[in-house]
C-alpha positions as CSV (number, residue, x, y, z in Angstrom):
1,M,3.1,20.7,-14.0
2,V,0.7,19.5,-11.3
3,P,1.0,15.8,-10.4
4,S,-2.0,13.6,-11.3
5,R,-2.5,12.3,-7.7
6,I,-1.9,12.7,-4.0
7,E,-0.8,9.5,-2.4
8,K,-0.5,8.9,1.4
9,E,0.2,5.7,3.3
10,L,0.5,5.0,7.0
11,L,0.4,2.2,9.5
12,I,-2.4,2.5,12.1
13,E,-2.2,0.6,15.4
14,A,-5.8,-0.8,15.2
15,P,-7.4,-3.8,13.5
16,V,-8.7,-3.4,10.0
17,D,-12.4,-3.7,11.1
18,V,-11.9,-0.7,13.5
19,V,-10.2,1.4,10.8
20,W,-12.9,0.5,8.3
21,R,-15.6,1.9,10.7
22,I,-13.5,5.0,11.4
23,V,-13.3,5.7,7.6
24,T,-16.9,4.8,6.7
25,E,-19.2,5.5,9.6
26,P,-20.5,9.1,9.9
27,D,-20.1,9.2,13.7
28,Q,-16.5,8.1,13.4
29,I,-15.7,10.3,10.4
30,K,-16.7,13.3,12.5
31,Q,-14.0,12.4,15.1
32,W,-11.1,12.9,12.7
33,F,-12.2,14.3,9.3
34,S,-15.2,16.6,9.0
35,Q,-17.6,18.5,11.2
36,E,-20.6,16.8,9.6
37,A,-20.8,13.5,7.7
38,E,-23.5,11.6,5.9
39,L,-23.0,8.4,3.9
40,D,-25.6,6.2,2.3
41,P,-23.6,3.4,0.6
42,K,-26.8,1.8,-0.7
43,E,-27.8,5.0,-2.6
44,G,-24.1,5.7,-3.4
45,V,-24.2,9.3,-2.0
46,G,-22.9,11.3,0.9
47,R,-22.0,14.7,2.2
48,L,-19.1,16.1,4.2
49,A,-19.2,19.6,5.8
50,F,-16.1,21.3,7.2
51,R,-15.6,24.0,9.8
52,D,-14.5,26.5,7.2
53,G,-18.0,26.4,5.6
54,Q,-17.1,24.1,2.7
55,T,-19.5,21.3,1.9
56,F,-18.6,18.4,-0.4
57,F,-21.2,16.2,-2.0
58,L,-20.0,12.6,-2.5
59,Q,-20.7,10.0,-5.1
60,I,-19.7,6.7,-3.7
61,E,-17.8,4.7,-6.3
62,A,-16.7,1.7,-4.2
63,F,-17.8,0.3,-0.8
64,E,-16.1,-3.0,-0.3
65,P,-15.9,-3.8,3.5
66,P,-13.4,-3.9,5.0
67,R,-10.9,-3.2,2.2
68,R,-11.8,-0.4,-0.1
69,F,-13.9,2.8,0.0
70,A,-13.8,5.3,-2.8
71,F,-15.8,8.4,-3.6
72,R,-15.9,11.4,-6.0
73,W,-16.1,14.9,-4.5
74,G,-15.6,18.5,-5.6
75,H,-18.7,18.7,-7.8
76,S,-21.8,20.9,-7.2
77,E,-24.7,19.4,-5.3
78,H,-27.0,19.0,-8.3
79,T,-24.3,18.0,-10.8
80,K,-23.5,14.5,-11.6
81,P,-19.8,13.9,-10.7
82,R,-17.5,13.1,-13.7
83,P,-13.8,12.8,-14.1
84,D,-13.7,16.4,-15.5
85,N,-15.6,18.0,-12.5
86,S,-14.5,16.0,-9.4
87,M,-11.7,14.3,-7.7
88,L,-11.6,10.6,-6.8
89,V,-10.6,9.7,-3.2
90,E,-9.8,6.1,-2.5
91,F,-9.1,4.5,0.9
92,T,-7.5,1.0,0.7
93,L,-7.0,-1.0,4.0
94,Q,-4.8,-4.0,4.5
95,A,-4.3,-5.9,7.8
96,E,-0.7,-6.1,8.9
97,A,0.2,-7.9,12.1
98,G,-2.7,-6.6,14.2
99,S,-2.5,-3.1,12.7
100,T,-3.8,-1.7,9.5
101,R,-1.9,-0.2,6.5
102,L,-4.1,2.6,5.2
103,R,-3.4,4.1,1.7
104,V,-5.3,7.2,0.6
105,V,-5.1,8.3,-3.0
106,E,-6.8,11.5,-4.3
107,S,-6.6,11.5,-8.1
108,G,-8.0,13.3,-11.1
109,F,-5.8,16.4,-11.4
110,D,-4.9,15.4,-14.9
111,Q,-8.6,15.1,-15.9
112,I,-10.4,17.9,-14.1
113,G,-11.2,21.0,-16.2
114,W,-9.5,23.6,-14.0
115,A,-6.7,26.1,-14.7
116,D,-3.3,24.9,-13.6
117,E,-3.0,27.5,-10.9
118,K,-6.3,26.2,-9.3
119,K,-5.1,22.6,-9.6
120,S,-1.8,23.5,-8.0
121,T,-3.4,25.3,-5.1
122,Y,-5.9,22.5,-4.5
123,F,-3.1,19.9,-4.7
124,D,-0.9,21.7,-2.1
125,D,-3.9,22.4,0.2
126,H,-5.1,18.8,0.0
127,S,-1.7,17.2,0.3
128,R,-1.1,19.2,3.6
129,G,-4.7,18.5,4.6
130,W,-4.4,14.7,4.2
131,D,-1.2,14.7,6.3
132,F,-3.0,16.5,9.1
133,L,-6.2,14.5,8.8
134,L,-4.5,11.1,8.6
135,G,-2.4,12.1,11.7
136,R,-5.7,12.7,13.5
137,L,-7.1,9.3,12.3
138,R,-3.9,7.5,13.4
139,D,-4.1,9.1,16.9
140,F,-7.8,8.4,17.2
141,A,-7.8,4.8,16.0
142,P,-6.2,3.0,18.9
143,G,-8.9,4.0,21.3
144,A,-11.8,3.8,18.9
145,G,-12.3,0.1,19.2
146,V,-11.7,-0.2,23.0
147,A,-15.3,0.0,24.2
148,E,-16.5,-2.5,21.6
149,H,-13.7,-5.0,22.5
150,E,-14.0,-4.8,26.3
């Protein structure tokens, strides 16, 4: 049976406002996450494109600076995202002694209408992917706020 969610948590040596920008600003997202990034929180939409040719269209579900950012992805471009056709990714940030505790949860495996084999492959790929990407974010973050704070 495929778990219902992927959960990752790490401590990042950067203030919460810096990590918030890294997670939500397209120019910052391109430094650690995707090759291309577009986000329009006011319209509630976005797009992420990756080097492997995959493009994910986003429906922003929560944009609560600087604590919570959530979006649905995995649906087709002209399809309204729903629990049965997309996954929910949620970033939660918490200040912790000058650093930031970042928690990422990708959920919806128990609701999406895919075969178990596809769910299992997606789960394994994304679990490894989040480990890799969050490592990149952790390594990028300490220098991301330097120019602004000088």
